[in-house]
N, C-alpha and C positions, 0 to 999 in steps of 0.2 A: 547843230550842237549835239543832239542825241546820237547821231551817227558817229561823231568824234568820240563821245564817251564809250560807245560800244567798241569802236576800233582801238581805243587806247585805254585798256583796263588799268594799266599801271598809273597813268595820269589821273584817272578817275579816283582810284583808291588813295593815291597820295594827296590829291586835292581835298578830298573829304577829311582826311586825317589832319592836314594843315589847317583847314578851316575850323575843324573842331577844336584844335589846340588854341587857335587865335580867339575863338569865342569864349573858351574857358578862361583864358588869360584876361581878356578885356572885361568880362563880367564876374571876375573873381570876387570883388567886394559884395556882390549880391548873391553869388552862389555858395560862398563859404559859410558853413553853419556856425563857425566859431571864429573868434579872434585868433589869427595864426601865431601871435606872440604871447597869448595869455597863458600863464603858468598856473596849473592846478595840481597840487600835491595829492589830491584824492583820486586822480585819474591817471596816475603814472603807469605806463606800459600796459594799458588795457588792450586786449586783442580786438580785432575788427568785430563790430556789432552794429545794430541799427542806430545806436547813439553816436558811434564813431566808426564810419564806414571803413576807414583804413587804419583804425587803431589810434593809439596815442604814443608819444615818445617819452623819453626819460624825465621830462619836466611836466608831463601831463598835457602837452599841447596836442591839438587835433591834427593828425597827419594829413587827412584829406584837405583841410583848410590850408595847411602849409604847402601842400603840393599845388593847389590852385594858384596861390601867390607866387610859388616857385616858377610856375609856367610863365608868369609875367616877366620874371627876371630872365629866363632863358630866351623868350621871344625878343625882349629888348636888346639883350646882348647880341643875339644873332643878327637882327636887322641893322643895328647901329654899326657893329663891327664889319659886316658885309658892305654897308654903305661907305665906310671909310676905305676899305680895301678895294672896292670897285672904283671909287674916285681916283685913288692913286694908280691903280692898275691901268685904268683907261687912259689917264694922262700919259703915263710912261709908255704904254704900248702904242698909243696913237702917234705920239711924237716920233718914237723909234721907227715904226712901220712906215710912216708917211715920208719922213725926210731921208731915212736910210743913211748909208755912208758912215762917217765918223760919229755922228750923233747916235745912230743905231748901235754901233759898236760900243760906245761909251755907256749908254743906258743899259744895254743887255749885259755888259760885263759887271755893272753895278748890281743888276738883278741876280746874276749868277753868284756874286759874292754873298748876297743875303741868303740865297738858297743853300749855300754851303753849311749854314748853321741849322742844327735840328730845331724846328720851329717851336716845339713844346718846351724844350730846355731854354731856348732864347726867351720865351715868354716868362718862364720861371725866374730867369736871371733878372729880367726887367722888373717883374712884380716884386721881387725881393727887396728892391730899393725904393719902392713906392708904397704909399699907404693903401692897404687892401680896400677896394671899393668897386662898386659896379661900374662906375664911369672909367676908372683906370683899366679895368678888365676889357671894356669895350674898345678903348683907344689902343691898348697894347695888342689885342687880337687883330684889330684892323690894320695896324702898322706892320704886323709881321705875317700877313697872309695875302698881300697884294701881288706877289711875284707871278703866281700862276695865271692870274687874269692879265697881267702885263704881257706875258709871252703869248697868250691866246689872242689878245687884241692886236699885237704886232703881226702875228701870222695872218690874221684876217685882213689887216690893212695892206700887207705886202701883196696879197691876192687881189684886193679890191682896186688898188691903184693902177692895175694893168687893164681894168675894164674900160670899154669904149666910152662910157658916159663920163668917167673920171678924166680920161684923156681929152675929151671934148671940153669939159669944164676948164681944164688947164689951158687949152688953146684959146678959150674965151676970156682968160684973165681973171678967173674967180680966185679970190684970196685964199691962201692955205687954211686959215682958220675956218672960213665958211665951208670950204671943201671938206674939212675933217668933220665938223659938227653937223652940217646939213646934208651932206651927200654920202660920206663913208660910214660914219658911226651908226646911223639908222639901219644900214644894211648889214652891220656886224652885231646887232643887238641880240639875235637869236642865240648864238653860242655864249654871249656874255650873260644873258638871262639864265641860261642853264647853269653856268658856272656859279652865278650868284645864289641860286636856289640850293645847289649842293654845298656852297660855302656856309649857308645858314646852319646846315646839319653839322658841319665841322665845328662851327663856333659854339653850338650848343654843347657838343662833346668837350671842347676845351674848357668852357666855363664850368661844366659839371666836374671835370677833373681838378681844376684849380680850387673850387669850393670844397671838394672832397679832401684835398690836401691842406685846407685851412688858409689858402692864399687868395680865395675869391670872396664871395659874399660872406660877410661876417655875422654870426649869431648876434641878436635873436632874429635877424631878417632871414626869411625862409629861402632856401634854394634846394633843388633836387640833389645837388652835390653834398651840402652839409647835412641833409637828412640821411643820405647814405653813410656819412661819417658816424652818425649815431647808430645806424644799423650795423656797421662793422664792429663796433664795441659790444653790441648786444645781440649778435646774430643767433646765438643758441637759445635765447629766451624771448626774442622779439623779432621773428622772421619778417614781419610786415614792414619794418623800418628799412629793410634792404629790398624787399620784393617790389613794393608799389612804386617807389621812385625809380628803381631800375627798369621796370616795365614802362614807366612814363618816358624815360630817356630813349628806350628802345623804340617805342612806337613813334615818338616825335622824329627821331633821326631817320627811321624807316620811311615815314611819311614824306619828309623833304627829299630823300633819295629817290623814292618812287616818282615824286612830282618832277624832279630834275630829269630822270630817265625818260618819263613820258614827254616832257617838253623837248628833249633831244630828238625823240622819234618824230614829233610833230614838225620841228624845224628842219629835220633832215630825213625825208622819207626813205632814203637809201639804207638807213640803219634799221628799218623795220624788218622783222623776221618774216 
C-alpha cells in the first residue's frame, strides 16, 4: 500500500482531498460554528476573522458554516447523479456491446441523438419546467450524463466478448444475463470506476453552475453556487463571498480529477509515464 502511494502521487493527493471533503460534509453539523441559515443583521458583510473564519454574507450568516453544509449538497448531488448515470450507461452499453447487430445500432443511435444536445443547456431546459430542488437536480444531471459511460461500456464489452473464457462460457450454455453480470461486467469495472469518479467532478460543477444561476438549490439552503451569487453582487466590497466558495469548488473538482487520473494509471499501467 505504501509503495502504491509513492508510485501514484496523483492518486494519493486526490484521495486525501476527496476524503477530506467527505469528512467535512458528513460532520458538518458538528463542525459548523453557527447555524448556516441564521440571519443576524448585526454581522452583515463582516470580513474574515477569528469569530467568522470566512466572513459573513449579506444577511449576516456565517460563510464557513454555509460552505460546510454546501459540501453536503455537492457530495450528495455528485454521488446520486453519477449513480443514476452509471446505472443507465451500464445497462445501455452492456446490452449494446453484448448483443451487437441491430440492437447495438439502435441503442447507439439513440445515444448519439442525446449527445447531439449540449448537456448543460439541456439541463437548463428541463430544470426550467421543474420546481428547483436538490432531488430534481440529481435526477436531471443523472439522466443527461449517461451517454459517455454507455459508449465506454459498449467498447469494453465488444472487446471482452472475444476473450477465450467468454467463448468457453457461451459453449457451456451460460445464460446471457449471467454472462454479462458475472463474467463481463466485473472485468470492465476499472474504466467504469474511473469514469464514475470523473463524473462526480462534473456533477459538482453542474450543480454549482445551476445554483449560481438560481435554478439549483434555493435560499436559504446553502450551496457553493448560491454563495457565489451573493459574491457576484458584492465582489468589490466582500471579496470573501467569491473567493472561498470558488476555492472550495476548485479543490473539490481537482481532487476528483486527480483521483480519477490516478485510478486510470493503476488500472492501466501502460498509461504511466
